[in-house]
A tleap script that builds the chain and sets N, CA, C and O, in Angstrom:
source leaprc.protein.ff14SB
mol = sequence {
  NMET THR VAL GLY GLY ASN ALA MET SER LYS
  LYS ASN LYS ASP ILE GLU VAL GLN ILE LYS
  GLU GLU GLU ARG SER VAL ASN GLY GLN THR
  VAL THR VAL THR GLN LEU VAL ILE GLY LYS
  LYS MET ILE GLY GLU VAL ILE PRO GLU ASN
  LYS VAL PHE GLN ALA TYR SER ASP ASP ARG
  LEU LEU GLY SER PHE ARG THR LEU ASP ASP
  GLY ILE GLU ASN VAL ILE ARG SER TRP ASN
  LEU HIE CGLU
}
set mol.1.N position { -11.380 37.677 -6.724 }
set mol.1.CA position { -10.417 37.073 -6.247 }
set mol.1.C position { -9.419 37.804 -5.453 }
set mol.1.O position { -9.045 38.898 -5.876 }
set mol.2.N position { -8.946 37.343 -4.368 }
set mol.2.CA position { -8.259 38.040 -3.512 }
set mol.2.C position { -6.660 37.173 -3.232 }
set mol.2.O position { -6.531 35.961 -3.059 }
set mol.3.N position { -5.666 38.118 -3.253 }
set mol.3.CA position { -4.480 37.435 -3.480 }
set mol.3.C position { -3.748 37.987 -1.922 }
set mol.3.O position { -3.534 39.188 -1.755 }
set mol.4.N position { -3.459 37.113 -1.008 }
set mol.4.CA position { -2.711 37.201 0.177 }
set mol.4.C position { -1.219 37.271 -0.097 }
set mol.4.O position { -0.653 36.867 -1.113 }
set mol.5.N position { -0.541 37.978 1.214 }
set mol.5.CA position { 0.625 38.132 1.248 }
set mol.5.C position { 1.177 39.691 1.772 }
set mol.5.O position { 0.442 40.652 1.999 }
set mol.6.N position { 2.244 39.669 1.861 }
set mol.6.CA position { 2.935 41.059 2.340 }
set mol.6.C position { 3.322 41.715 0.944 }
set mol.6.O position { 3.947 40.922 0.239 }
set mol.7.N position { 3.107 42.979 0.354 }
set mol.7.CA position { 3.725 43.654 -0.774 }
set mol.7.C position { 5.193 43.919 -0.221 }
set mol.7.O position { 5.366 44.190 0.967 }
set mol.8.N position { 6.174 43.837 -1.067 }
set mol.8.CA position { 7.542 44.222 -0.589 }
set mol.8.C position { 7.563 45.529 -1.101 }
set mol.8.O position { 7.142 45.929 -2.185 }
set mol.9.N position { 8.213 46.266 -0.007 }
set mol.9.CA position { 8.300 47.948 -0.226 }
set mol.9.C position { 9.788 48.109 0.014 }
set mol.9.O position { 10.428 47.363 0.755 }
set mol.10.N position { 10.317 49.171 -0.685 }
set mol.10.CA position { 11.653 49.552 -0.521 }
set mol.10.C position { 11.715 50.899 0.266 }
set mol.10.O position { 11.378 51.877 -0.402 }
set mol.11.N position { 12.050 51.116 1.448 }
set mol.11.CA position { 12.013 52.435 1.887 }
set mol.11.C position { 13.565 53.274 1.528 }
set mol.11.O position { 14.729 52.903 1.678 }
set mol.12.N position { 13.006 54.473 1.030 }
set mol.12.CA position { 13.944 55.369 0.748 }
set mol.12.C position { 14.625 55.817 2.161 }
set mol.12.O position { 14.031 55.991 3.226 }
set mol.13.N position { 16.202 55.978 1.870 }
set mol.13.CA position { 16.885 56.151 2.771 }
set mol.13.C position { 17.207 57.787 2.645 }
set mol.13.O position { 17.221 58.314 1.533 }
set mol.14.N position { 17.439 58.476 3.739 }
set mol.14.CA position { 18.081 59.971 3.471 }
set mol.14.C position { 19.417 59.970 3.465 }
set mol.14.O position { 20.055 59.641 4.465 }
set mol.15.N position { 19.983 60.340 2.334 }
set mol.15.CA position { 21.612 60.044 2.061 }
set mol.15.C position { 21.949 61.727 2.254 }
set mol.15.O position { 21.243 62.609 1.766 }
set mol.16.N position { 23.052 61.943 2.984 }
set mol.16.CA position { 23.417 63.484 2.977 }
set mol.16.C position { 24.500 63.772 1.847 }
set mol.16.O position { 25.625 63.273 1.840 }
set mol.17.N position { 24.038 64.579 0.973 }
set mol.17.CA position { 25.315 65.111 -0.151 }
set mol.17.C position { 26.045 66.151 0.426 }
set mol.17.O position { 25.340 67.036 0.911 }
set mol.18.N position { 27.291 66.307 0.518 }
set mol.18.CA position { 28.004 67.392 0.931 }
set mol.18.C position { 28.299 68.114 -0.502 }
set mol.18.O position { 28.467 67.390 -1.483 }
set mol.19.N position { 28.359 69.415 -0.624 }
set mol.19.CA position { 28.876 70.037 -1.552 }
set mol.19.C position { 30.198 71.099 -0.959 }
set mol.19.O position { 30.188 71.942 -0.062 }
set mol.20.N position { 31.079 70.730 -1.703 }
set mol.20.CA position { 32.384 71.123 -1.551 }
set mol.20.C position { 32.911 72.219 -2.772 }
set mol.20.O position { 32.646 72.003 -3.954 }
set mol.21.N position { 33.635 73.334 -2.358 }
set mol.21.CA position { 34.342 73.809 -3.450 }
set mol.21.C position { 35.418 73.881 -3.312 }
set mol.21.O position { 35.884 73.901 -2.173 }
set mol.22.N position { 36.211 73.945 -4.416 }
set mol.22.CA position { 37.794 73.862 -4.554 }
set mol.22.C position { 37.843 74.634 -5.737 }
set mol.22.O position { 37.060 74.611 -6.686 }
set mol.23.N position { 38.992 75.412 -5.545 }
set mol.23.CA position { 39.864 76.408 -6.755 }
set mol.23.C position { 40.681 75.347 -7.592 }
set mol.23.O position { 41.199 74.339 -7.111 }
set mol.24.N position { 40.716 75.711 -8.853 }
set mol.24.CA position { 41.188 74.856 -9.655 }
set mol.24.C position { 41.676 75.568 -10.919 }
set mol.24.O position { 40.956 76.448 -11.391 }
set mol.25.N position { 42.681 75.305 -11.427 }
set mol.25.CA position { 43.400 76.042 -12.663 }
set mol.25.C position { 42.616 74.954 -13.819 }
set mol.25.O position { 42.719 73.729 -13.756 }
set mol.26.N position { 41.895 75.636 -14.775 }
set mol.26.CA position { 41.442 74.604 -15.690 }
set mol.26.C position { 41.434 75.523 -17.120 }
set mol.26.O position { 40.747 76.494 -17.438 }
set mol.27.N position { 42.280 74.940 -17.691 }
set mol.27.CA position { 42.725 75.664 -19.186 }
set mol.27.C position { 43.160 77.222 -19.090 }
set mol.27.O position { 42.706 78.158 -19.748 }
set mol.28.N position { 44.261 77.247 -17.993 }
set mol.28.CA position { 44.550 78.816 -17.512 }
set mol.28.C position { 43.888 79.669 -16.982 }
set mol.28.O position { 44.134 80.874 -16.925 }
set mol.29.N position { 42.756 78.940 -16.442 }
set mol.29.CA position { 42.335 80.174 -15.958 }
set mol.29.C position { 41.568 79.404 -14.435 }
set mol.29.O position { 41.060 78.285 -14.353 }
set mol.30.N position { 41.706 80.391 -13.421 }
set mol.30.CA position { 41.316 79.751 -11.795 }
set mol.30.C position { 39.490 79.613 -11.842 }
set mol.30.O position { 38.737 80.586 -11.813 }
set mol.31.N position { 39.133 78.426 -11.905 }
set mol.31.CA position { 37.755 78.315 -11.617 }
set mol.31.C position { 37.497 78.085 -10.508 }
set mol.31.O position { 38.471 77.870 -9.787 }
set mol.32.N position { 36.044 78.021 -9.833 }
set mol.32.CA position { 35.687 77.182 -8.547 }
set mol.32.C position { 35.023 75.879 -8.969 }
set mol.32.O position { 33.981 75.885 -9.624 }
set mol.33.N position { 35.710 74.624 -8.540 }
set mol.33.CA position { 34.938 73.474 -9.097 }
set mol.33.C position { 33.951 73.144 -7.826 }
set mol.33.O position { 34.322 73.420 -6.685 }
set mol.34.N position { 33.032 72.709 -8.010 }
set mol.34.CA position { 31.661 71.983 -6.923 }
set mol.34.C position { 31.836 70.725 -7.001 }
set mol.34.O position { 31.671 70.183 -8.094 }
set mol.35.N position { 32.158 70.073 -6.028 }
set mol.35.CA position { 32.487 68.728 -5.831 }
set mol.35.C position { 31.306 68.040 -4.841 }
set mol.35.O position { 30.977 68.604 -3.798 }
set mol.36.N position { 30.779 66.924 -5.216 }
set mol.36.CA position { 29.610 66.546 -4.449 }
set mol.36.C position { 30.229 64.981 -3.775 }
set mol.36.O position { 30.685 64.036 -4.419 }
set mol.37.N position { 30.080 65.089 -2.448 }
set mol.37.CA position { 30.600 64.044 -1.700 }
set mol.37.C position { 29.260 63.339 -0.895 }
set mol.37.O position { 28.336 63.971 -0.383 }
set mol.38.N position { 29.404 62.003 -0.927 }
set mol.38.CA position { 28.651 61.040 0.106 }
set mol.38.C position { 29.637 60.239 1.015 }
set mol.38.O position { 30.429 59.441 0.515 }
set mol.39.N position { 29.585 60.433 2.161 }
set mol.39.CA position { 30.527 59.883 3.223 }
set mol.39.C position { 31.798 60.326 2.701 }
set mol.39.O position { 31.967 61.509 2.407 }
set mol.40.N position { 32.658 59.499 2.573 }
set mol.40.CA position { 34.186 59.932 2.016 }
set mol.40.C position { 34.507 59.827 0.643 }
set mol.40.O position { 35.597 60.181 0.193 }
set mol.41.N position { 33.489 59.299 -0.110 }
set mol.41.CA position { 33.462 59.316 -1.637 }
set mol.41.C position { 32.825 60.346 -2.377 }
set mol.41.O position { 31.675 60.732 -2.168 }
set mol.42.N position { 33.771 60.884 -3.447 }
set mol.42.CA position { 33.220 62.032 -4.181 }
set mol.42.C position { 32.618 61.311 -5.384 }
set mol.42.O position { 33.190 60.427 -6.021 }
set mol.43.N position { 31.226 61.861 -5.651 }
set mol.43.CA position { 30.146 61.318 -6.719 }
set mol.43.C position { 30.194 61.804 -7.848 }
set mol.43.O position { 29.647 61.226 -8.787 }
set mol.44.N position { 31.013 63.245 -8.044 }
set mol.44.CA position { 30.993 63.897 -9.090 }
set mol.44.C position { 31.392 65.509 -8.926 }
set mol.44.O position { 31.666 66.192 -7.938 }
set mol.45.N position { 31.305 65.777 -10.237 }
set mol.45.CA position { 32.018 67.512 -9.901 }
set mol.45.C position { 31.117 68.063 -10.894 }
set mol.45.O position { 30.390 67.484 -11.700 }
set mol.46.N position { 31.321 69.377 -10.662 }
set mol.46.CA position { 30.405 70.636 -11.697 }
set mol.46.C position { 31.382 71.501 -11.800 }
set mol.46.O position { 31.749 72.148 -10.820 }
set mol.47.N position { 32.116 71.676 -13.384 }
set mol.47.CA position { 32.985 72.710 -13.377 }
set mol.47.C position { 32.528 73.815 -14.535 }
set mol.47.O position { 32.128 73.457 -15.642 }
set mol.48.N position { 32.634 75.098 -14.161 }
set mol.48.CA position { 32.266 76.097 -15.244 }
set mol.48.C position { 33.408 76.299 -16.227 }
set mol.48.O position { 34.620 76.504 -16.158 }
set mol.49.N position { 32.324 76.123 -17.338 }
set mol.49.CA position { 33.322 76.245 -18.729 }
set mol.49.C position { 32.306 77.349 -19.505 }
set mol.49.O position { 31.086 77.355 -19.669 }
set mol.50.N position { 33.267 78.182 -19.865 }
set mol.50.CA position { 32.500 79.409 -20.607 }
set mol.50.C position { 31.078 80.068 -19.841 }
set mol.50.O position { 31.095 80.777 -18.835 }
set mol.51.N position { 30.188 79.747 -20.398 }
set mol.51.CA position { 28.795 80.121 -19.962 }
set mol.51.C position { 28.081 79.035 -19.602 }
set mol.51.O position { 26.899 79.300 -19.383 }
set mol.52.N position { 28.463 77.618 -19.430 }
set mol.52.CA position { 27.639 76.485 -18.882 }
set mol.52.C position { 28.534 75.956 -18.015 }
set mol.52.O position { 29.661 76.350 -17.715 }
set mol.53.N position { 27.787 74.837 -17.570 }
set mol.53.CA position { 28.627 73.969 -16.311 }
set mol.53.C position { 28.760 72.467 -16.825 }
set mol.53.O position { 27.741 71.826 -17.080 }
set mol.54.N position { 29.839 71.999 -16.952 }
set mol.54.CA position { 30.035 70.473 -17.039 }
set mol.54.C position { 29.698 69.485 -16.012 }
set mol.54.O position { 30.233 69.731 -14.931 }
set mol.55.N position { 29.137 68.685 -16.034 }
set mol.55.CA position { 28.904 67.628 -14.969 }
set mol.55.C position { 29.698 66.316 -15.040 }
set mol.55.O position { 29.532 65.520 -15.964 }
set mol.56.N position { 30.577 66.112 -14.024 }
set mol.56.CA position { 31.233 64.797 -14.515 }
set mol.56.C position { 30.634 63.748 -13.196 }
set mol.56.O position { 30.175 64.097 -12.108 }
set mol.57.N position { 30.790 62.669 -13.626 }
set mol.57.CA position { 30.335 61.580 -12.575 }
set mol.57.C position { 31.183 60.378 -12.971 }
set mol.57.O position { 30.916 59.780 -14.013 }
set mol.58.N position { 32.234 59.977 -12.156 }
set mol.58.CA position { 33.094 58.711 -12.199 }
set mol.58.C position { 34.024 59.037 -13.643 }
set mol.58.O position { 34.221 58.203 -14.526 }
set mol.59.N position { 34.491 60.330 -13.647 }
set mol.59.CA position { 35.309 60.479 -14.813 }
set mol.59.C position { 34.680 60.489 -16.059 }
set mol.59.O position { 35.433 60.647 -17.020 }
set mol.60.N position { 33.390 60.351 -16.302 }
set mol.60.CA position { 32.396 60.442 -17.331 }
set mol.60.C position { 31.554 61.598 -17.485 }
set mol.60.O position { 30.695 61.836 -16.636 }
set mol.61.N position { 31.739 62.444 -18.630 }
set mol.61.CA position { 30.875 63.782 -18.823 }
set mol.61.C position { 29.238 63.455 -18.901 }
set mol.61.O position { 28.772 62.839 -19.859 }
set mol.62.N position { 28.545 63.854 -17.969 }
set mol.62.CA position { 27.271 63.880 -18.065 }
set mol.62.C position { 26.568 64.689 -19.093 }
set mol.62.O position { 25.524 64.282 -19.603 }
set mol.63.N position { 27.196 66.003 -19.459 }
set mol.63.CA position { 26.725 67.060 -20.102 }
set mol.63.C position { 27.024 68.389 -19.732 }
set mol.63.O position { 27.629 68.746 -18.721 }
set mol.64.N position { 26.499 69.174 -20.734 }
set mol.64.CA position { 26.612 70.542 -20.243 }
set mol.64.C position { 25.301 71.121 -19.719 }
set mol.64.O position { 24.267 70.804 -20.307 }
set mol.65.N position { 25.251 71.879 -18.743 }
set mol.65.CA position { 23.782 72.482 -18.264 }
set mol.65.C position { 24.012 74.068 -18.070 }
set mol.65.O position { 25.103 74.605 -17.882 }
set mol.66.N position { 22.827 74.673 -18.152 }
set mol.66.CA position { 23.045 76.130 -18.078 }
set mol.66.C position { 23.229 76.800 -16.531 }
set mol.66.O position { 23.646 77.943 -16.348 }
set mol.67.N position { 22.879 75.968 -15.580 }
set mol.67.CA position { 22.876 76.352 -14.306 }
set mol.67.C position { 23.673 75.475 -13.412 }
set mol.67.O position { 23.683 74.268 -13.657 }
set mol.68.N position { 24.357 75.956 -12.380 }
set mol.68.CA position { 25.101 75.136 -11.519 }
set mol.68.C position { 24.069 73.809 -11.098 }
set mol.68.O position { 24.225 72.613 -11.345 }
set mol.69.N position { 22.969 74.504 -10.372 }
set mol.69.CA position { 21.932 73.500 -9.872 }
set mol.69.C position { 21.340 72.505 -10.742 }
set mol.69.O position { 20.822 71.508 -10.240 }
set mol.70.N position { 21.366 72.683 -12.045 }
set mol.70.CA position { 21.081 71.682 -12.805 }
set mol.70.C position { 22.369 70.731 -13.219 }
set mol.70.O position { 22.193 69.558 -13.549 }
set mol.71.N position { 23.347 71.185 -13.184 }
set mol.71.CA position { 24.520 70.283 -12.928 }
set mol.71.C position { 24.329 69.414 -11.868 }
set mol.71.O position { 24.245 68.202 -12.065 }
set mol.72.N position { 24.248 69.921 -10.726 }
set mol.72.CA position { 24.363 69.187 -9.428 }
set mol.72.C position { 23.310 68.006 -9.257 }
set mol.72.O position { 23.454 66.919 -8.697 }
set mol.73.N position { 22.117 68.594 -9.960 }
set mol.73.CA position { 20.784 67.631 -10.059 }
set mol.73.C position { 21.214 66.349 -10.851 }
set mol.73.O position { 20.853 65.205 -10.576 }
set mol.74.N position { 22.044 66.718 -11.878 }
set mol.74.CA position { 22.278 65.609 -12.656 }
set mol.74.C position { 23.291 64.672 -12.302 }
set mol.74.O position { 23.273 63.576 -12.861 }
set mol.75.N position { 24.311 64.971 -11.329 }
set mol.75.CA position { 25.327 64.232 -10.677 }
set mol.75.C position { 24.688 63.432 -9.747 }
set mol.75.O position { 25.153 62.315 -9.516 }
set mol.76.N position { 23.557 63.878 -9.098 }
set mol.76.CA position { 22.752 63.007 -7.988 }
set mol.76.C position { 22.006 62.173 -8.461 }
set mol.76.O position { 21.811 61.094 -7.903 }
set mol.77.N position { 21.414 62.540 -9.650 }
set mol.77.CA position { 20.637 61.579 -10.570 }
set mol.77.C position { 21.186 60.261 -11.125 }
set mol.77.O position { 20.732 59.117 -11.100 }
set mol.78.N position { 22.345 60.803 -11.651 }
set mol.78.CA position { 23.087 59.410 -12.228 }
set mol.78.C position { 23.922 58.805 -11.056 }
set mol.78.O position { 24.233 57.618 -11.146 }
set mol.79.N position { 24.272 59.455 -10.069 }
set mol.79.CA position { 24.647 58.277 -8.897 }
set mol.79.C position { 23.753 57.438 -8.409 }
set mol.79.O position { 24.010 56.330 -7.939 }
set mol.80.N position { 22.389 58.077 -8.534 }
set mol.80.CA position { 21.353 57.447 -7.859 }
set mol.80.C position { 20.698 56.307 -8.686 }
set mol.80.O position { 20.033 55.436 -8.127 }
set mol.81.N position { 20.904 56.330 -10.067 }
set mol.81.CA position { 20.840 55.502 -11.091 }
set mol.81.C position { 21.658 54.136 -10.681 }
set mol.81.O position { 21.052 53.097 -10.423 }
set mol.82.N position { 23.059 54.232 -10.645 }
set mol.82.CA position { 23.832 53.302 -10.819 }
set mol.82.C position { 24.353 52.697 -9.172 }
set mol.82.O position { 25.199 51.819 -8.997 }
set mol.83.N position { 23.660 53.369 -8.182 }
set mol.83.CA position { 23.847 52.816 -6.723 }
set mol.83.C position { 23.073 51.581 -6.554 }
set mol.83.O position { 23.085 50.987 -5.475 }
savepdb mol mol.pdb
quit
């Protein structure tokens, strides 16, 4: 049996994520906060704390990560799921 018609497909769009760094005082220490920005909207931050990186999206803690890259990846993944 053959079913006719066109299958709907969703095309992936390339979205540019900018990474900005900002010096900020956290718990009395100056740290480099990594901000992820799409257009003019900040989608999340990764903040070093002790030997891990805390990732935040929409003021929600996503978790603690061993590397900055893992924190960045999780912010993007969280944004992608909720967009």
